[in-house]
PyMOL Python script that loads the backbone (N, CA, C, O; Angstrom):
from pymol import cmd

cmd.read_pdbstr("""\
ATOM      1  N   MET A   1     -12.829  19.149   8.958  1.00  0.00           N
ATOM      2  CA  MET A   1     -11.631  19.897   9.178  1.00  0.00           C
ATOM      3  C   MET A   1     -10.932  20.081   7.838  1.00  0.00           C
ATOM      4  O   MET A   1     -10.850  19.151   7.036  1.00  0.00           O
ATOM      5  N   VAL A   2     -10.430  21.285   7.605  1.00  0.00           N
ATOM      6  CA  VAL A   2      -9.660  21.577   6.395  1.00  0.00           C
ATOM      7  C   VAL A   2      -8.300  22.119   6.819  1.00  0.00           C
ATOM      8  O   VAL A   2      -8.212  23.018   7.655  1.00  0.00           O
ATOM      9  N   LYS A   3      -7.253  21.569   6.238  1.00  0.00           N
ATOM     10  CA  LYS A   3      -5.906  22.095   6.471  1.00  0.00           C
ATOM     11  C   LYS A   3      -5.306  22.429   5.114  1.00  0.00           C
ATOM     12  O   LYS A   3      -5.524  21.733   4.122  1.00  0.00           O
ATOM     13  N   VAL A   4      -4.543  23.516   5.103  1.00  0.00           N
ATOM     14  CA  VAL A   4      -3.969  24.030   3.869  1.00  0.00           C
ATOM     15  C   VAL A   4      -2.453  24.092   4.030  1.00  0.00           C
ATOM     16  O   VAL A   4      -1.942  24.520   5.065  1.00  0.00           O
ATOM     17  N   TYR A   5      -1.745  23.658   2.991  1.00  0.00           N
ATOM     18  CA  TYR A   5      -0.287  23.586   3.029  1.00  0.00           C
ATOM     19  C   TYR A   5       0.319  24.278   1.819  1.00  0.00           C
ATOM     20  O   TYR A   5      -0.205  24.185   0.709  1.00  0.00           O
ATOM     21  N   LYS A   6       1.412  24.964   2.041  1.00  0.00           N
ATOM     22  CA  LYS A   6       2.227  25.526   0.960  1.00  0.00           C
ATOM     23  C   LYS A   6       3.230  24.435   0.596  1.00  0.00           C
ATOM     24  O   LYS A   6       3.867  23.855   1.475  1.00  0.00           O
ATOM     25  N   THR A   7       3.370  24.155  -0.709  1.00  0.00           N
ATOM     26  CA  THR A   7       4.280  23.080  -1.134  1.00  0.00           C
ATOM     27  C   THR A   7       5.183  23.548  -2.272  1.00  0.00           C
ATOM     28  O   THR A   7       5.045  24.651  -2.801  1.00  0.00           O
ATOM     29  N   SER A   8       6.099  22.673  -2.621  1.00  0.00           N
ATOM     30  CA  SER A   8       6.968  22.930  -3.774  1.00  0.00           C
ATOM     31  C   SER A   8       6.620  22.014  -4.948  1.00  0.00           C
ATOM     32  O   SER A   8       7.435  21.829  -5.852  1.00  0.00           O
ATOM     33  N   ILE A   9       5.433  21.451  -4.940  1.00  0.00           N
ATOM     34  CA  ILE A   9       4.994  20.554  -6.023  1.00  0.00           C
ATOM     35  C   ILE A   9       4.817  21.378  -7.298  1.00  0.00           C
ATOM     36  O   ILE A   9       4.143  22.408  -7.288  1.00  0.00           O
ATOM     37  N   ASN A  10       5.421  20.923  -8.387  1.00  0.00           N
ATOM     38  CA  ASN A  10       5.252  21.658  -9.642  1.00  0.00           C
ATOM     39  C   ASN A  10       4.975  20.753 -10.839  1.00  0.00           C
ATOM     40  O   ASN A  10       4.803  21.241 -11.956  1.00  0.00           O
ATOM     41  N   ASP A  11       4.930  19.466 -10.619  1.00  0.00           N
ATOM     42  CA  ASP A  11       4.695  18.500 -11.690  1.00  0.00           C
ATOM     43  C   ASP A  11       3.270  17.941 -11.562  1.00  0.00           C
ATOM     44  O   ASP A  11       2.923  17.386 -10.520  1.00  0.00           O
ATOM     45  N   PRO A  12       2.450  18.079 -12.598  1.00  0.00           N
ATOM     46  CA  PRO A  12       1.069  17.577 -12.532  1.00  0.00           C
ATOM     47  C   PRO A  12       0.969  16.073 -12.237  1.00  0.00           C
ATOM     48  O   PRO A  12       0.058  15.642 -11.530  1.00  0.00           O
ATOM     49  N   ARG A  13       1.888  15.285 -12.768  1.00  0.00           N
ATOM     50  CA  ARG A  13       1.853  13.840 -12.499  1.00  0.00           C
ATOM     51  C   ARG A  13       2.151  13.549 -11.027  1.00  0.00           C
ATOM     52  O   ARG A  13       1.511  12.698 -10.409  1.00  0.00           O
ATOM     53  N   LEU A  14       3.127  14.265 -10.479  1.00  0.00           N
ATOM     54  CA  LEU A  14       3.456  14.109  -9.065  1.00  0.00           C
ATOM     55  C   LEU A  14       2.270  14.535  -8.201  1.00  0.00           C
ATOM     56  O   LEU A  14       1.944  13.872  -7.216  1.00  0.00           O
ATOM     57  N   ALA A  15       1.637  15.627  -8.566  1.00  0.00           N
ATOM     58  CA  ALA A  15       0.471  16.109  -7.820  1.00  0.00           C
ATOM     59  C   ALA A  15      -0.629  15.047  -7.810  1.00  0.00           C
ATOM     60  O   ALA A  15      -1.243  14.797  -6.772  1.00  0.00           O
ATOM     61  N   LYS A  16      -0.871  14.435  -8.939  1.00  0.00           N
ATOM     62  CA  LYS A  16      -1.913  13.402  -9.042  1.00  0.00           C
ATOM     63  C   LYS A  16      -1.563  12.200  -8.164  1.00  0.00           C
ATOM     64  O   LYS A  16      -2.434  11.646  -7.494  1.00  0.00           O
ATOM     65  N   ASN A  17      -0.297  11.799  -8.167  1.00  0.00           N
ATOM     66  CA  ASN A  17       0.146  10.674  -7.343  1.00  0.00           C
ATOM     67  C   ASN A  17      -0.003  10.983  -5.854  1.00  0.00           C
ATOM     68  O   ASN A  17      -0.442  10.136  -5.076  1.00  0.00           O
ATOM     69  N   ILE A  18       0.364  12.198  -5.467  1.00  0.00           N
ATOM     70  CA  ILE A  18       0.250  12.594  -4.061  1.00  0.00           C
ATOM     71  C   ILE A  18      -1.211  12.642  -3.639  1.00  0.00           C
ATOM     72  O   ILE A  18      -1.559  12.202  -2.543  1.00  0.00           O
ATOM     73  N   GLN A  19      -2.059  13.170  -4.498  1.00  0.00           N
ATOM     74  CA  GLN A  19      -3.493  13.194  -4.194  1.00  0.00           C
ATOM     75  C   GLN A  19      -4.006  11.774  -3.946  1.00  0.00           C
ATOM     76  O   GLN A  19      -4.745  11.538  -2.990  1.00  0.00           O
ATOM     77  N   ALA A  20      -3.623  10.848  -4.788  1.00  0.00           N
ATOM     78  CA  ALA A  20      -4.075   9.463  -4.657  1.00  0.00           C
ATOM     79  C   ALA A  20      -3.541   8.835  -3.361  1.00  0.00           C
ATOM     80  O   ALA A  20      -4.286   8.167  -2.643  1.00  0.00           O
ATOM     81  N   GLU A  21      -2.269   9.044  -3.068  1.00  0.00           N
ATOM     82  CA  GLU A  21      -1.678   8.465  -1.857  1.00  0.00           C
ATOM     83  C   GLU A  21      -2.330   9.022  -0.599  1.00  0.00           C
ATOM     84  O   GLU A  21      -2.645   8.273   0.326  1.00  0.00           O
ATOM     85  N   LEU A  22      -2.534  10.346  -0.564  1.00  0.00           N
ATOM     86  CA  LEU A  22      -3.157  10.945   0.614  1.00  0.00           C
ATOM     87  C   LEU A  22      -4.607  10.499   0.761  1.00  0.00           C
ATOM     88  O   LEU A  22      -5.084  10.301   1.878  1.00  0.00           O
ATOM     89  N   SER A  23      -5.302  10.342  -0.345  1.00  0.00           N
ATOM     90  CA  SER A  23      -6.689   9.876  -0.285  1.00  0.00           C
ATOM     91  C   SER A  23      -6.781   8.460   0.278  1.00  0.00           C
ATOM     92  O   SER A  23      -7.756   8.118   0.946  1.00  0.00           O
ATOM     93  N   GLU A  24      -5.761   7.632   0.008  1.00  0.00           N
ATOM     94  CA  GLU A  24      -5.732   6.286   0.570  1.00  0.00           C
ATOM     95  C   GLU A  24      -5.378   6.302   2.051  1.00  0.00           C
ATOM     96  O   GLU A  24      -5.933   5.531   2.834  1.00  0.00           O
ATOM     97  N   LEU A  25      -4.457   7.179   2.434  1.00  0.00           N
ATOM     98  CA  LEU A  25      -4.017   7.257   3.830  1.00  0.00           C
ATOM     99  C   LEU A  25      -5.064   7.880   4.745  1.00  0.00           C
ATOM    100  O   LEU A  25      -5.227   7.468   5.893  1.00  0.00           O
ATOM    101  N   ILE A  26      -5.769   8.872   4.222  1.00  0.00           N
ATOM    102  CA  ILE A  26      -6.746   9.611   5.028  1.00  0.00           C
ATOM    103  C   ILE A  26      -8.134   9.257   4.502  1.00  0.00           C
ATOM    104  O   ILE A  26      -8.568   9.754   3.463  1.00  0.00           O
ATOM    105  N   LEU A  27      -8.808   8.400   5.231  1.00  0.00           N
ATOM    106  CA  LEU A  27     -10.114   7.904   4.783  1.00  0.00           C
ATOM    107  C   LEU A  27     -11.138   9.027   4.690  1.00  0.00           C
ATOM    108  O   LEU A  27     -11.123   9.973   5.478  1.00  0.00           O
ATOM    109  N   ASP A  28     -12.019   8.902   3.719  1.00  0.00           N
ATOM    110  CA  ASP A  28     -13.106   9.867   3.491  1.00  0.00           C
ATOM    111  C   ASP A  28     -12.588  11.302   3.380  1.00  0.00           C
ATOM    112  O   ASP A  28     -13.169  12.228   3.946  1.00  0.00           O
ATOM    113  N   SER A  29     -11.507  11.469   2.658  1.00  0.00           N
ATOM    114  CA  SER A  29     -10.917  12.800   2.510  1.00  0.00           C
ATOM    115  C   SER A  29     -11.107  13.334   1.098  1.00  0.00           C
ATOM    116  O   SER A  29     -11.366  12.586   0.156  1.00  0.00           O
ATOM    117  N   MET A  30     -10.973  14.644   0.981  1.00  0.00           N
ATOM    118  CA  MET A  30     -10.923  15.300  -0.317  1.00  0.00           C
ATOM    119  C   MET A  30      -9.590  16.045  -0.355  1.00  0.00           C
ATOM    120  O   MET A  30      -9.321  16.906   0.482  1.00  0.00           O
ATOM    121  N   VAL A  31      -8.769  15.701  -1.332  1.00  0.00           N
ATOM    122  CA  VAL A  31      -7.427  16.263  -1.445  1.00  0.00           C
ATOM    123  C   VAL A  31      -7.316  16.982  -2.780  1.00  0.00           C
ATOM    124  O   VAL A  31      -7.602  16.406  -3.830  1.00  0.00           O
ATOM    125  N   THR A  32      -6.896  18.251  -2.735  1.00  0.00           N
ATOM    126  CA  THR A  32      -6.681  18.999  -3.972  1.00  0.00           C
ATOM    127  C   THR A  32      -5.328  19.696  -3.914  1.00  0.00           C
ATOM    128  O   THR A  32      -4.840  20.055  -2.843  1.00  0.00           O
ATOM    129  N   ILE A  33      -4.737  19.878  -5.085  1.00  0.00           N
ATOM    130  CA  ILE A  33      -3.486  20.612  -5.199  1.00  0.00           C
ATOM    131  C   ILE A  33      -3.657  21.626  -6.315  1.00  0.00           C
ATOM    132  O   ILE A  33      -3.968  21.267  -7.450  1.00  0.00           O
ATOM    133  N   ASP A  34      -3.454  22.890  -5.986  1.00  0.00           N
ATOM    134  CA  ASP A  34      -3.605  23.979  -6.947  1.00  0.00           C
ATOM    135  C   ASP A  34      -2.230  24.383  -7.464  1.00  0.00           C
ATOM    136  O   ASP A  34      -1.524  25.177  -6.842  1.00  0.00           O
ATOM    137  N   LEU A  35      -1.864  23.821  -8.616  1.00  0.00           N
ATOM    138  CA  LEU A  35      -0.553  24.122  -9.197  1.00  0.00           C
ATOM    139  C   LEU A  35      -0.499  25.510  -9.818  1.00  0.00           C
ATOM    140  O   LEU A  35       0.588  26.018 -10.094  1.00  0.00           O
ATOM    141  N   GLU A  36      -1.645  26.130 -10.043  1.00  0.00           N
ATOM    142  CA  GLU A  36      -1.697  27.473 -10.609  1.00  0.00           C
ATOM    143  C   GLU A  36      -1.390  28.538  -9.557  1.00  0.00           C
ATOM    144  O   GLU A  36      -0.949  29.636  -9.895  1.00  0.00           O
ATOM    145  N   ASP A  37      -1.619  28.220  -8.302  1.00  0.00           N
ATOM    146  CA  ASP A  37      -1.349  29.149  -7.210  1.00  0.00           C
ATOM    147  C   ASP A  37       0.160  29.246  -6.996  1.00  0.00           C
ATOM    148  O   ASP A  37       0.867  28.247  -7.126  1.00  0.00           O
ATOM    149  N   CYS A  38       0.651  30.423  -6.673  1.00  0.00           N
ATOM    150  CA  CYS A  38       2.094  30.609  -6.485  1.00  0.00           C
ATOM    151  C   CYS A  38       2.633  29.783  -5.317  1.00  0.00           C
ATOM    152  O   CYS A  38       3.826  29.479  -5.279  1.00  0.00           O
ATOM    153  N   ASP A  39       1.773  29.416  -4.368  1.00  0.00           N
ATOM    154  CA  ASP A  39       2.190  28.609  -3.223  1.00  0.00           C
ATOM    155  C   ASP A  39       1.962  27.114  -3.431  1.00  0.00           C
ATOM    156  O   ASP A  39       2.202  26.315  -2.526  1.00  0.00           O
ATOM    157  N   LYS A  40       1.496  26.735  -4.625  1.00  0.00           N
ATOM    158  CA  LYS A  40       1.238  25.319  -4.939  1.00  0.00           C
ATOM    159  C   LYS A  40       0.449  24.683  -3.791  1.00  0.00           C
ATOM    160  O   LYS A  40       0.891  23.715  -3.171  1.00  0.00           O
ATOM    161  N   VAL A  41      -0.707  25.241  -3.531  1.00  0.00           N
ATOM    162  CA  VAL A  41      -1.499  24.930  -2.344  1.00  0.00           C
ATOM    163  C   VAL A  41      -2.099  23.529  -2.376  1.00  0.00           C
ATOM    164  O   VAL A  41      -2.765  23.132  -3.332  1.00  0.00           O
ATOM    165  N   LEU A  42      -1.840  22.803  -1.306  1.00  0.00           N
ATOM    166  CA  LEU A  42      -2.425  21.496  -1.072  1.00  0.00           C
ATOM    167  C   LEU A  42      -3.498  21.673   0.000  1.00  0.00           C
ATOM    168  O   LEU A  42      -3.220  22.194   1.080  1.00  0.00           O
ATOM    169  N   ARG A  43      -4.721  21.239  -0.297  1.00  0.00           N
ATOM    170  CA  ARG A  43      -5.827  21.309   0.665  1.00  0.00           C
ATOM    171  C   ARG A  43      -6.297  19.897   0.972  1.00  0.00           C
ATOM    172  O   ARG A  43      -6.533  19.086   0.076  1.00  0.00           O
ATOM    173  N   VAL A  44      -6.425  19.630   2.257  1.00  0.00           N
ATOM    174  CA  VAL A  44      -6.922  18.336   2.692  1.00  0.00           C
ATOM    175  C   VAL A  44      -8.145  18.580   3.560  1.00  0.00           C
ATOM    176  O   VAL A  44      -8.087  19.312   4.548  1.00  0.00           O
ATOM    177  N   GLN A  45      -9.257  17.955   3.176  1.00  0.00           N
ATOM    178  CA  GLN A  45     -10.496  18.065   3.940  1.00  0.00           C
ATOM    179  C   GLN A  45     -10.915  16.667   4.358  1.00  0.00           C
ATOM    180  O   GLN A  45     -11.071  15.773   3.526  1.00  0.00           O
ATOM    181  N   ALA A  46     -11.097  16.492   5.665  1.00  0.00           N
ATOM    182  CA  ALA A  46     -11.527  15.203   6.203  1.00  0.00           C
ATOM    183  C   ALA A  46     -12.073  15.430   7.603  1.00  0.00           C
ATOM    184  O   ALA A  46     -11.830  16.463   8.226  1.00  0.00           O
ATOM    185  N   ASN A  47     -12.816  14.440   8.082  1.00  0.00           N
ATOM    186  CA  ASN A  47     -13.358  14.551   9.435  1.00  0.00           C
ATOM    187  C   ASN A  47     -12.251  14.566  10.477  1.00  0.00           C
ATOM    188  O   ASN A  47     -12.307  15.314  11.453  1.00  0.00           O
ATOM    189  N   ARG A  48     -11.239  13.723  10.254  1.00  0.00           N
ATOM    190  CA  ARG A  48     -10.149  13.622  11.217  1.00  0.00           C
ATOM    191  C   ARG A  48      -8.881  13.169  10.523  1.00  0.00           C
ATOM    192  O   ARG A  48      -8.896  12.192   9.773  1.00  0.00           O
ATOM    193  N   PHE A  49      -7.785  13.869  10.766  1.00  0.00           N
ATOM    194  CA  PHE A  49      -6.480  13.424  10.291  1.00  0.00           C
ATOM    195  C   PHE A  49      -5.403  14.225  10.993  1.00  0.00           C
ATOM    196  O   PHE A  49      -5.675  15.257  11.606  1.00  0.00           O
ATOM    197  N   CYS A  50      -4.191  13.741  10.895  1.00  0.00           N
ATOM    198  CA  CYS A  50      -3.054  14.380  11.551  1.00  0.00           C
ATOM    199  C   CYS A  50      -2.167  15.028  10.489  1.00  0.00           C
ATOM    200  O   CYS A  50      -1.820  14.396   9.490  1.00  0.00           O
ATOM    201  N   SER A  51      -1.809  16.272  10.707  1.00  0.00           N
ATOM    202  CA  SER A  51      -0.954  16.971   9.742  1.00  0.00           C
ATOM    203  C   SER A  51       0.378  16.270   9.546  1.00  0.00           C
ATOM    204  O   SER A  51       0.973  16.357   8.472  1.00  0.00           O
ATOM    205  N   SER A  52       0.851  15.578  10.568  1.00  0.00           N
ATOM    206  CA  SER A  52       2.144  14.904  10.427  1.00  0.00           C
ATOM    207  C   SER A  52       2.099  13.835   9.338  1.00  0.00           C
ATOM    208  O   SER A  52       3.123  13.551   8.716  1.00  0.00           O
ATOM    209  N   THR A  53       0.936  13.240   9.097  1.00  0.00           N
ATOM    210  CA  THR A  53       0.789  12.259   8.023  1.00  0.00           C
ATOM    211  C   THR A  53       1.073  12.901   6.675  1.00  0.00           C
ATOM    212  O   THR A  53       1.786  12.334   5.846  1.00  0.00           O
ATOM    213  N   VAL A  54       0.517  14.077   6.461  1.00  0.00           N
ATOM    214  CA  VAL A  54       0.703  14.812   5.203  1.00  0.00           C
ATOM    215  C   VAL A  54       2.156  15.252   5.072  1.00  0.00           C
ATOM    216  O   VAL A  54       2.788  15.049   4.036  1.00  0.00           O
ATOM    217  N   ILE A  55       2.670  15.849   6.123  1.00  0.00           N
ATOM    218  CA  ILE A  55       4.037  16.393   6.089  1.00  0.00           C
ATOM    219  C   ILE A  55       5.060  15.282   5.875  1.00  0.00           C
ATOM    220  O   ILE A  55       5.976  15.435   5.068  1.00  0.00           O
ATOM    221  N   GLU A  56       4.917  14.172   6.584  1.00  0.00           N
ATOM    222  CA  GLU A  56       5.858  13.066   6.434  1.00  0.00           C
ATOM    223  C   GLU A  56       5.864  12.501   5.022  1.00  0.00           C
ATOM    224  O   GLU A  56       6.929  12.220   4.471  1.00  0.00           O
ATOM    225  N   LEU A  57       4.691  12.333   4.435  1.00  0.00           N
ATOM    226  CA  LEU A  57       4.613  11.809   3.069  1.00  0.00           C
ATOM    227  C   LEU A  57       5.336  12.727   2.091  1.00  0.00           C
ATOM    228  O   LEU A  57       6.117  12.266   1.259  1.00  0.00           O
ATOM    229  N   LEU A  58       5.074  14.029   2.194  1.00  0.00           N
ATOM    230  CA  LEU A  58       5.696  14.968   1.268  1.00  0.00           C
ATOM    231  C   LEU A  58       7.202  15.070   1.487  1.00  0.00           C
ATOM    232  O   LEU A  58       7.968  15.122   0.525  1.00  0.00           O
ATOM    233  N   GLU A  59       7.622  15.097   2.735  1.00  0.00           N
ATOM    234  CA  GLU A  59       9.055  15.200   3.010  1.00  0.00           C
ATOM    235  C   GLU A  59       9.815  13.961   2.536  1.00  0.00           C
ATOM    236  O   GLU A  59      10.963  14.073   2.107  1.00  0.00           O
ATOM    237  N   LYS A  60       9.195  12.785   2.607  1.00  0.00           N
ATOM    238  CA  LYS A  60       9.832  11.568   2.092  1.00  0.00           C
ATOM    239  C   LYS A  60      10.072  11.675   0.589  1.00  0.00           C
ATOM    240  O   LYS A  60      11.001  11.069   0.053  1.00  0.00           O
ATOM    241  N   LYS A  61       9.230  12.448  -0.081  1.00  0.00           N
ATOM    242  CA  LYS A  61       9.369  12.646  -1.525  1.00  0.00           C
ATOM    243  C   LYS A  61      10.197  13.893  -1.842  1.00  0.00           C
ATOM    244  O   LYS A  61      10.251  14.341  -2.987  1.00  0.00           O
ATOM    245  N   ARG A  62      10.837  14.443  -0.815  1.00  0.00           N
ATOM    246  CA  ARG A  62      11.693  15.633  -0.945  1.00  0.00           C
ATOM    247  C   ARG A  62      10.925  16.855  -1.437  1.00  0.00           C
ATOM    248  O   ARG A  62      11.439  17.656  -2.217  1.00  0.00           O
ATOM    249  N   ILE A  63       9.695  16.982  -0.970  1.00  0.00           N
ATOM    250  CA  ILE A  63       8.853  18.125  -1.308  1.00  0.00           C
ATOM    251  C   ILE A  63       8.798  19.038  -0.095  1.00  0.00           C
ATOM    252  O   ILE A  63       8.524  18.589   1.018  1.00  0.00           O
ATOM    253  N   LYS A  64       9.057  20.301  -0.311  1.00  0.00           N
ATOM    254  CA  LYS A  64       8.959  21.269   0.778  1.00  0.00           C
ATOM    255  C   LYS A  64       7.484  21.471   1.104  1.00  0.00           C
ATOM    256  O   LYS A  64       6.645  21.560   0.208  1.00  0.00           O
ATOM    257  N   VAL A  65       7.182  21.541   2.387  1.00  0.00           N
ATOM    258  CA  VAL A  65       5.799  21.693   2.817  1.00  0.00           C
ATOM    259  C   VAL A  65       5.747  22.457   4.130  1.00  0.00           C
ATOM    260  O   VAL A  65       6.576  22.258   5.017  1.00  0.00           O
ATOM    261  N   GLU A  66       4.766  23.328   4.236  1.00  0.00           N
ATOM    262  CA  GLU A  66       4.509  24.015   5.501  1.00  0.00           C
ATOM    263  C   GLU A  66       3.023  24.324   5.616  1.00  0.00           C
ATOM    264  O   GLU A  66       2.348  24.618   4.629  1.00  0.00           O
ATOM    265  N   ILE A  67       2.535  24.247   6.843  1.00  0.00           N
ATOM    266  CA  ILE A  67       1.120  24.542   7.090  1.00  0.00           C
ATOM    267  C   ILE A  67       0.903  26.034   6.919  1.00  0.00           C
ATOM    268  O   ILE A  67       1.684  26.849   7.412  1.00  0.00           O
ATOM    269  N   MET A  68      -0.163  26.383   6.217  1.00  0.00           N
ATOM    270  CA  MET A  68      -0.511  27.792   6.022  1.00  0.00           C
ATOM    271  C   MET A  68      -1.625  28.164   7.012  1.00  0.00           C
ATOM    272  O   MET A  68      -2.569  27.402   7.221  1.00  0.00           O
ATOM    273  N   ASP A  69      -1.494  29.331   7.602  1.00  0.00           N
ATOM    274  CA  ASP A  69      -2.568  29.880   8.433  1.00  0.00           C
ATOM    275  C   ASP A  69      -3.426  30.736   7.541  1.00  0.00           C
ATOM    276  O   ASP A  69      -2.925  31.597   6.818  1.00  0.00           O
ATOM    277  N   TRP A  70      -4.718  30.500   7.590  1.00  0.00           N
ATOM    278  CA  TRP A  70      -5.627  31.293   6.753  1.00  0.00           C
ATOM    279  C   TRP A  70      -6.904  31.563   7.468  1.00  0.00           C
ATOM    280  O   TRP A  70      -7.791  32.217   6.920  1.00  0.00           O
TER     281      TRP A  70
END
""", "prot")
cmd.dss("prot")
cmd.show_as("cartoon", "prot")
cmd.util.cbc("prot")
cmd.orient("prot")
């Protein structure tokens, strides 16, 4: 399963930290953040996970996030 999110992440260090945290929370996942994209796209690929896990983590860090339909 792949889910894609529009975010307000703009700091490379923050992006790296979020990638690491999500990778720990969501086992066997691949997490990428494209800071070059105008939507600062976060992609999470894993066999199983809940979007609320991703959204809650980002919102706790005061990062705007919304699921993108693609």
